[in-house]
KEVEXTOR-74384 format. One record per atom (N, C-alpha, C): residue in three letters; x, y, z. Coordinates in steps of 0.05 Angstrom, whole numbers, plus 5000, padded with zeros to 4 digits. Atoms other than C-alpha are relative to their C-alpha. Layout:
<vexvos>
ALAXYZ;...
</vexvos>
This chain:
<vexvos>
MET503050034999;MET590510874232;MET499749764994;GLU500650174998;GLU587210244232;GLU498549884960;GLY499950025043;GLY587009824150;GLY496849935006;PRO503550075008;PRO580909564119;PRO499749675005;THR501050294993;THR577908874144;THR500649824972;LEU500550205020;LEU578708304098;LEU495949984988;LYS502549955008;LYS570908374090;LYS499350264984;GLU498749755013;GLU572409144067;GLU500449984979;LEU498150065019;LEU577608904025;LEU497649934967;ALA501250215007;ALA572808343989;ALA496950164980;VAL502249835011;VAL566408903978;VAL500550174981;GLN497749825001;GLN572109343954;GLN499849934960;ALA498250135032;ALA574208913897;ALA497149904985;LEU502449985016;LEU566108713879;LEU498450224991;SER501649815014;SER565109433860;SER501050124974;SER499049955019;SER566909833812;SER502450214998;VAL497449914988;VAL573710183811;VAL499250285011;GLU500349854998;GLU570410873822;GLU499050055040;HIS501250044974;HIS565410633874;HIS501949865032;GLY497550144977;GLY571910113917;GLY500950195004;TYR499449784991;TYR575710703918;TYR498450185014;ASP501449904978;ASP569811123949;ASP500649835024;LEU500050144983;LEU569610523997;LEU502450055022;LEU497850064986;LEU576310514015;LEU502250165011;ALA498749645002;ALA578411184011;ALA500950065041;PRO500549934983;PRO577711234082;PRO503349885017;LYS498050144976;LYS583110734112;LYS501349874976;PHE497350095015;PHE587010694052;PHE502850045006;ASP496349824997;ASP594211094073;ASP500449705021;ALA499550244983;ALA593610424119;ALA499549754989;THR499750105022;THR594509944060;THR502249924981;PRO497150055010;PRO600109724022;PRO498850114979;PHE500749875028;PHE596810033960;PHE501750275003;ARG499749794997;ARG598810633983;ARG503250064992;THR497949965009;THR605710993953;THR501649975025;PRO498249834974;PRO611310883989;PRO501550175004;ASP497749654998;ASP615311424027;ASP502549964990;GLN497749905013;GLN621211183994;GLN500649944968;ILE499449865028;ILE619411333924;ILE498650224994;LEU501249845005;LEU614711853948;LEU503150214999;ALA497349905002;ALA622512153972;ALA501450064987;ALA497149935034;ALA626911973914;ALA498350134972;THR500149785031;THR622412243862;THR500250275008;ALA499749764982;ALA622212863910;ALA502750184997;GLU495949935004;GLU630312943904;GLU499849994975;ALA500250045036;ALA629412743820;ALA499950374996;LEU501349745016;LEU625613233805;LEU501150235025;GLY499549804991;GLY627913823859;GLY503650044986;GLU496650025008;GLU635313593828;GLU499650304973;ARG501149935014;ARG631413873767;ARG499450364998;GLY501349784997;GLY628214493795;GLY498350164974;GLY500349875020;GLY624915003756;GLY496750054997;PHE503150095009;PHE617714833756;PHE498450135015;GLU502149754980;GLU612515283778;GLU497949895006;ARG502550064993;ARG605714983780;ARG500149614986;GLY500150284995;GLY604214153786;GLY497849864994;LEU502650164991;LEU598913643779;LEU500849704988;ASP500450404989;ASP597412943802;ASP498849774978;VAL502950215013;VAL593612473754;VAL499749825013;CYS500150254975;CYS590611903795;CYS500450175033;CYS498549864974;CYS592012373860;CYS498949805019;GLY500750174964;GLY588211853918;GLY499850225012;THR501449794981;THR588012183980;THR503550085010;GLY498649714997;GLY594212653968;GLY503649865005;ALA497050124990;ALA600712243977;ALA501550074972;GLY498049895029;GLY604412573904;GLY498850315000;LEU500849614997;LEU601913263923;LEU501950105026;GLY497749874985;GLY606613303976;GLY502550004991;VAL497150015011;VAL612413153932;VAL500650224973;LEU500249785008;LEU609413713884;LEU500150255012;ALA500149714985;ALA608814213937;ALA503150075015;GLU495949944994;GLU617314133953;GLU500650144977;VAL498750065029;VAL618214103875;VAL499250264988;THR501349835018;THR613614713847;THR499950265018;ALA500149684987;ALA612215543865;ALA497849975013;GLN504649824991;GLN604515483867;GLN499349725009;ALA500850064989;ALA600115063905;ALA500149714975;PRO501450215017;PRO599014333864;PRO496550004997;THR503050075005;THR593214133834;THR500249654999;GLY499550264999;GLY590813353846;GLY496749954977;VAL502050135014;VAL585512943793;VAL500349705012;ASP501250374992;ASP581712303810;ASP497550064993;PHE502950035019;PHE575212063792;PHE499150025021;SER501750194988;SER573711843867;SER499350185013;VAL501249754980;VAL569512363911;VAL500849945030;GLY498350024968;GLY572811983972;GLY502950015000;MET496049924992;MET579612003956;MET501350244993;LEU499749684987;LEU578612733939;LEU499550115032;GLU500849964977;GLU575312784008;GLU502649945014;GLU498450024975;GLU581912484044;GLU503150234979;ALA497849765003;ALA587212923993;ALA498650175016;ARG499949844978;ARG583813474019;ARG500750035025;LYS498449984974;LYS585413304092;LYS502549994999;ALA497849965003;ALA592213134073;ALA501250224992;CYS498349835003;CYS593813804030;CYS497350164995;PRO501349874997;PRO589314284045;PRO499350284977;ASP499449795027;ASP592214834000;ASP499449894965;ALA499650255032;ALA591714313927;ALA497450184997;ASP503749965012;ASP585614513878;ASP500049724991;LEU501350194994;LEU582513943879;LEU497349924981;VAL500450025016;VAL579413643814;VAL498949745001;ARG501550265001;ARG573813133806;ARG500349944961;ALA498250015029;ALA576412903731;ALA499249684992;ASP500250295014;ASP576112163685;ASP503450084996;ALA497349995012;ALA583912113672;ALA500950034983;ARG498450105021;ARG584011913605;ARG498350134984;ALA501749805008;ALA579312603593;ALA501150295015;LEU498649594980;LEU584013183631;LEU498650204983;PRO501749765008;PRO579813763636;PRO502550254996;PHE498449744992;PHE586214173627;PHE503150054969;ALA498549995028;ALA590414473563;ALA502750315000;ALA497649965005;ALA598314753569;ALA499850265032;ALA500049874980;ALA597014923646;ALA501249935025;TYR498550074983;TYR601914553674;TYR503449954989;ASP498250005004;ASP609514543674;ASP501449765013;LEU499750244986;LEU609813963708;LEU497649715012;VAL502050184994;VAL605813313711;VAL500149725016;VAL500250285001;VAL606112573758;VAL498149935005;SER501950255009;SER603112073767;SER501349595030;PHE498650244985;PHE603911453829;PHE498349794999;GLY500550044985;GLY602110903832;GLY496849844968;ALA502749945024;ALA595810923765;ALA499449774982;LEU500250325019;LEU598010463711;LEU497449854995;GLY500750195009;GLY595409963725;GLY496349954997;HIS502649955001;HIS588410253720;HIS498650084976;PHE500749915030;PHE588410403648;PHE500249554985;LEU500150295016;LEU587509753604;LEU503050104977;PRO497649895013;PRO593909883548;PRO498950084973;GLU501649835027;GLU588710053490;GLU499650355015;GLU500149724980;GLU588310713557;GLU502250004998;ARG497349834997;ARG595110953552;ARG500650144993;LEU500949895010;LEU594211213492;LEU499550324999;PRO502049724982;PRO588911713514;PRO500550095007;LEU499249864989;LEU591511823569;LEU502650075003;PHE497649825007;PHE598212013555;PHE499150244979;THR500149735009;THR595512543502;THR498050215009;GLY501549694978;GLY592012943558;GLY501450085013;ILE498749894980;ILE596512963595;ILE502850204982;LEU497949755021;LEU601313293537;LEU498950234993;ARG502049795012;ARG595613693530;ARG499550155033;ALA500149804964;ALA595313893601;ALA502050135012;LEU496949784990;LEU603314243595;LEU501050144980;ARG499749835028;ARG605714703574;ARG501949944983;PRO498150225017;PRO611114643513;PRO502250045018;GLY497850044988;GLY617614413545;GLY499249885032;GLY500650114970;GLY614014093606;GLY500049745003;VAL498750334994;VAL615613383643;VAL497449845015;PHE503750184985;PHE610312903656;PHE502949695018;ALA499450294988;ALA614712483712;ALA498049815008;LEU501950274980;LEU612511793732;LEU503149685009;PRO498850224992;PRO615611293774;PRO500149655001;MET501550384995;MET617010533766;MET502049895014;SER498350144983;SER619910093808;SER501049734974;ARG499450235017;ARG624209543788;ARG498449744994;ALA502950254994;ALA619508933761;ALA503149845005;PRO498250374994;PRO621608213788;PRO499949864984;GLY499150335017;GLY624607703754;GLY497649825005;PRO500150284993;PRO621707033746;PRO500149775020;THR499450084975;THR625406823801;THR499750025017;HIS500449804966;HIS622907243849;HIS496449975018;PRO502250094995;PRO617707043892;PRO497850284986;ALA502349805016;ALA613907803873;ALA498349934978;TYR501850085023;TYR613107583806;TYR497349884993;TRP503550195000;TRP608506973819;TRP498150195010;LEU501949834984;LEU605207393874;LEU499050184968;LEU500849825017;LEU603808013823;LEU499249794974;SER501450125017;SER602407523766;SER497649865005;GLY502050104986;GLY597507163803;GLY498250175009;PHE502249794991;PHE593707743822;PHE498850014965;ASP500849925020;ASP593407923757;ASP497549804983;LEU502150085017;LEU590407293729;LEU496649995030;ALA502349994963;ALA585007313804;ALA498250264972;MET501649804996;MET583007913775;MET499150034975;ARG501550105015;ARG582307653697;ARG497850025004;VAL501950245001;VAL578307133720;VAL497350155019;ARG502449764985;ARG573907733771;ARG498250044973;ASN500249815025;ASN572508113704;ASN498449904978;ALA502650255021;ALA569807543664;ALA497749895000;VAL501950274985;VAL565207213711;VAL498150335014;TRP501949904977;TRP562407873747;TRP501150364979;ARG500349705015;ARG561008663732;ARG498550185024;PRO498250155025;PRO562209063735;PRO504050035005;LYS497350085015;LYS569509003715;LYS501750315034;PHE498449894996;PHE574909243767;PHE502150034995;VAL497450085014;VAL581409393726;VAL502150085026;MET497149874978;MET587509363770;MET501749784985;TYR497350095010;TYR593309063736;TYR502350135011;TYR497849914993;TYR600209023760;TYR502849904980;ARG498250125027;ARG604008673690;ARG498450084972;THR501149985023;THR599509033637;THR502350324988;HIS498249765005;HIS605309583624;HIS502450024997;PRO496150025004;PRO612109333603;PRO502550214990;ARG497949795006;ARG617709823594;ARG498650094974;PRO500849955031;PRO617509813514;PRO497150134997;ALA503549965022;ALA609909823498;ALA499050395023;LEU500749804994;LEU609810433554;LEU500850234986;PHE497649785016;PHE617010843518;PHE497450044979;ALA500850015031;ALA612510703452;ALA497250204996;ASP501449795008;ASP606811013470;ASP499850285012;LEU499149714998;LEU609511573499;LEU501250094981;ARG498849705016;ARG613411823451;ARG497549884972;THR503149975013;THR607311613406;THR497450274993;ALA501749844996;ALA603412113442;ALA501050294999;GLY499149745015;GLY608712693424;GLY502549975013;PHE497350004984;PHE614212563480;PHE502149904993;THR496950164999;THR621812533493;THR500449915018;VAL500250164976;VAL622912023536;VAL503550025003;THR498250104982;THR628711953587;THR499149895018;THR500150144972;THR630011593650;THR501750165007;THR498349794971;THR633111873724;THR501149715018;PRO499950314968;PRO635111233767;PRO500050235011;LEU501050024966;LEU632311143833;LEU501849815011;PRO499450154993;PRO636710913873;PRO497949715000;GLU501450274995;GLU634510123893;GLU497650045007;ILE503150094996;ILE627910203876;ILE500350024971;GLY501649935028;GLY627410333794;GLY501650254988;GLU497949785008;GLU628510983756;GLU496850155000;LEU502449805004;LEU624111553738;LEU499049984966;VAL500349955025;VAL621511653674;VAL499050274993;VAL501049664994;VAL621212353649;VAL499850064973;ALA500750045025;ALA617412383590;ALA499450375005;ARG500749595012;ARG617613293555;ARG497849974979;ARG501950005025;ARG613013513510;ARG502850264989;ALA499049765005;ALA617013953466;ALA500550325000;ALA498749684997;ALA619614713476;ALA498150204975;LEU499649915030;LEU617115113422;LEU501650214984;
</vexvos>
C-alpha cells in the first residue's frame, strides 16, 4: 500500500479529528501512526496468558489492527468503536466478522457488555480533562471483574532524540490549535503515567501492570467483581 502524500497529510492535519481520519483512512495502515505489529503481538501474548475472555471491545479501533488481537484472545467476535466512518469502513475490510459501532468514545453506548476492553494509541486524542469521562464509560462497558488493557510504550527520556521530536510535535499542534479551527486533538505527552493511573483509579479501576519486554508495559485496569 502506498502511503499518503505530504499534501494529503497537510489537508488531514487542517481538518477536524473526525474528518481528518475519514480522509486518511484508506492509506492509514501505510503510515507510521498505525500501531506496530510488535506491540499488537506482545499485547495478544500477555492477554492470552490471562485467558478466559469471552467478549472484547476495542475503543477507537481505527482500521482494525486491535480487533485482530481481540479475535485471538476472546471466544466471541470482537466489537470495535470509532467515530470515523472512513476508519470503520477499513476496519470492516480487515475484520469482516467484527461488530462495528460508530460512537464517541467519551460517551460509549455500552453497559456491562464486555469482559475485556482494549485501546491502542488513542490516548493522545483526548485532552487531560476528557480522560475521566473516557475511563468511566469504559468501566461502565465492562462486566464486573472485567479488564481494560492499555499497552504503553516506554517513554523516551530527555537525552533521547525521540523525546524532543514528540515534544516538538506537541508544541506545533498547540500552535496549530491556537490559530486554526476546527481543532485537531493529537498530543503525545499529555498522559504521563501518574496522572493516567490516578484517573483510572478515580474512575473505579484497580490498576496493575504487566511488562511487555522491549516495549514497555501493559496497564491492566480491572473493574471490581461483585
